[in-house]
C-alpha positions in Angstrom: -76.6 24.5 65.7 -77.2 21.0 67.0 -78.7 22.5 70.2 -81.2 24.4 68.1 -82.0 21.5 66.0 -82.5 19.2 69.0 -84.5 21.7 70.9 -86.8 22.5 68.0 -86.9 19.0 66.6 -86.0 20.3 63.2 -83.4 19.7 60.4 -82.1 23.3 60.6 -78.9 24.7 59.4 -78.3 23.0 56.1 -81.4 23.7 54.3 -83.6 21.2 56.2 -87.1 21.5 56.6 -88.7 24.1 58.9 -91.6 23.7 61.2 -94.8 25.5 61.6 -93.9 26.1 65.3 -94.1 29.7 66.4 -92.3 31.3 69.4 -92.8 34.5 71.4 -89.8 35.5 73.6 -90.2 37.9 76.3 -86.7 37.4 77.8 -83.3 36.7 76.6 -80.5 34.9 78.3 -77.1 35.5 76.7 -74.4 33.3 77.8 -70.5 33.0 77.3 -69.8 36.5 76.1 -67.0 38.5 77.7 -66.1 41.3 75.2 -69.2 41.6 73.2 -72.2 43.0 75.0 -75.5 41.3 75.4 -77.1 44.2 73.7 -74.8 43.9 70.6 -75.5 40.2 70.5 -79.3 40.7 70.6 -79.1 43.3 67.9 -77.2 41.0 65.6 -79.9 38.2 66.4 -82.6 40.5 65.4 -85.4 39.2 67.3 -87.5 41.8 69.2 -88.9 41.0 72.7 -92.5 39.9 72.5 -92.6 39.4 68.7 -93.9 36.2 67.3 -91.2 34.3 65.3 -91.2 31.2 63.4 -88.7 28.3 63.8 -87.2 29.6 60.5 -86.7 33.2 61.9 -84.9 31.6 65.1 -82.7 29.8 62.6 -82.1 33.1 60.7 -81.0 34.7 64.1 -78.6 31.8 64.5 -77.2 32.4 61.1 -76.8 36.1 61.6 -74.8 35.6 64.7 -72.6 33.0 62.9 -72.2 35.3 60.0 -70.7 38.1 62.2 -67.4 36.2 62.4 -67.1 37.3 66.0 -67.8 33.8 67.5 -66.2 30.4 67.4 -69.4 28.8 68.3 -73.1 29.9 68.6 -76.1 28.0 70.0 -79.6 29.1 70.4 -82.2 27.3 72.4 -85.8 28.4 72.9 -86.9 27.6 76.6 -90.5 28.7 77.0 -90.7 32.4 76.8 -87.0 32.7 77.0 -84.5 32.5 74.1 -81.1 31.3 75.4 -78.2 32.5 73.1 -74.8 30.8 74.1 -71.7 32.1 72.3 -68.1 31.4 72.5 -66.0 34.3 71.4 -62.8 33.8 69.5 -59.7 34.3 71.7 -58.5 37.9 71.8 -55.1 37.0 70.2 -56.8 35.6 67.0 -56.0 37.7 63.8 -58.8 40.4 63.2 -59.3 39.3 59.7 -60.5 35.9 60.9 -63.3 37.8 62.7 -64.6 39.9 60.0 -62.9 43.0 61.1 -60.4 45.1 59.3 -56.7 44.6 60.3 -55.4 47.4 62.5 -53.0 49.8 60.8 
């Protein structure tokens, strides 16, 4: 979240002020994922290629990714027309309940 705040120059993440800055991402660079596909991460983020989104909507995408419970850490950084999404997945040996998934039977 600090990366997003530093990149946008906003106080985001804890109810801080949003900026009037808009973005239009034509490409996405998903980093750090091993088990969860790029397409799944982009679906969770919910930002369509070519759509104009506000800084608040970029922050919402960050929140949606964090809320999945699948990642230990998530960072989002707009870089021109590219949205970089860096995730750190939980280790595979972590209990499934900690990741928002039902416990296997």
